[in-house]
C-alpha positions in Angstrom: 1.2 11.9 -9.3 -1.9 12.3 -11.0 -4.5 14.3 -9.3 -6.8 11.2 -9.3 -4.0 9.1 -7.5 -3.8 10.0 -3.2 -1.1 9.0 -1.7 -0.9 8.4 2.2 2.4 8.1 4.3 3.1 6.7 7.7 6.2 5.9 9.5 6.2 3.2 12.5 7.7 1.1 14.5 7.0 -2.8 15.2 8.3 -6.3 16.5 7.7 -7.9 12.6 10.8 -9.3 11.9 10.2 -7.8 8.0 8.2 -6.0 5.7 6.2 -9.3 4.4 5.2 -9.5 7.8 4.0 -6.3 9.6 2.2 -6.4 5.7 0.6 -9.8 6.1 -0.7 -8.6 10.1 -1.9 -5.3 9.1 -3.9 -7.2 6.7 -4.6 -9.7 9.4 -5.8 -7.0 12.3 -8.1 -4.5 9.8 -9.7 -8.0 8.1 -9.1 -7.4 4.7 -10.1 -10.3 1.7 -6.3 -9.0 0.5 -3.7 -11.5 0.0 0.0 -9.9 0.5 2.0 -9.7 -2.7 6.3 -9.9 -2.4 7.4 -9.4 -5.4 10.3 -7.0 -7.6 11.7 -5.9 -4.2 8.4 -4.4 -3.7 5.9 -5.9 -0.5 2.2 -5.0 -1.2 -1.5 -5.7 -1.4 -4.1 -4.3 -2.4 -8.0 -4.4 -0.6 -11.3 -2.1 -1.7 -12.6 0.2 0.8 -16.0 2.3 0.3 -15.5 6.2 1.4 -17.7 9.0 2.8 -18.0 9.8 -0.7 -20.1 7.2 -1.5 -17.1 5.6 -4.0 -15.3 2.6 -3.2 -11.1 3.4 -3.5 -8.7 0.8 -4.7 -6.2 0.9 -2.1 -2.4 -0.6 -3.0 -0.7 -0.1 0.1 3.2 -1.0 0.0 5.4 -1.8 3.5 9.1 -1.0 3.4 11.6 -1.5 6.3 14.4 1.2 7.2 16.4 0.1 9.3 14.8 0.0 12.6 11.4 2.0 11.3 8.8 0.7 8.7 7.1 3.0 6.5 3.7 2.6 5.3 2.6 3.9 1.4 -0.9 4.1 0.3 -1.6 4.5 -3.2 -5.7 5.3 -3.3 -7.9 5.5 -6.6 -11.3 5.1 -7.7 -11.6 1.3 -8.3 -13.1 2.3 -11.5 -9.6 4.0 -12.3 -7.7 1.2 -10.8 -6.7 -0.7 -14.2 -5.8 2.6 -15.6 -3.2 3.5 -13.1 -2.4 -0.4 -11.6 1.2 -0.3 -13.7 2.1 3.4 -13.0 1.0 3.4 -9.2 3.8 0.4 -9.1 6.5 2.5 -11.0 6.2 4.7 -8.2 6.4 2.0 -5.4 9.4 1.1 -7.3 10.4 5.1 -7.2 9.9 5.5 -3.4 13.4 6.3 -1.6 14.0 6.4 2.3 16.4 7.8 4.4 
């Protein structure tokens, strides 16, 4: 990964039936203005949020289901750099392996 992209990983349990349902719940619960996308075997949403450092970040949040657990992997990059990393982040998301 690049030093301009930060990755956050969280394992959770949920009553959601699949990754898309959990992603929609996260978007709704956090009142995010974005759409949940399911394509190429990935479920994700992208939203922007200002942080304490005064910069706004694009957050690419991917949701995966593995057995009974869900994994949330978020790639965060300064919004001004998001276009540069868009394709690369999708490739990284496709490479995630859950055990």
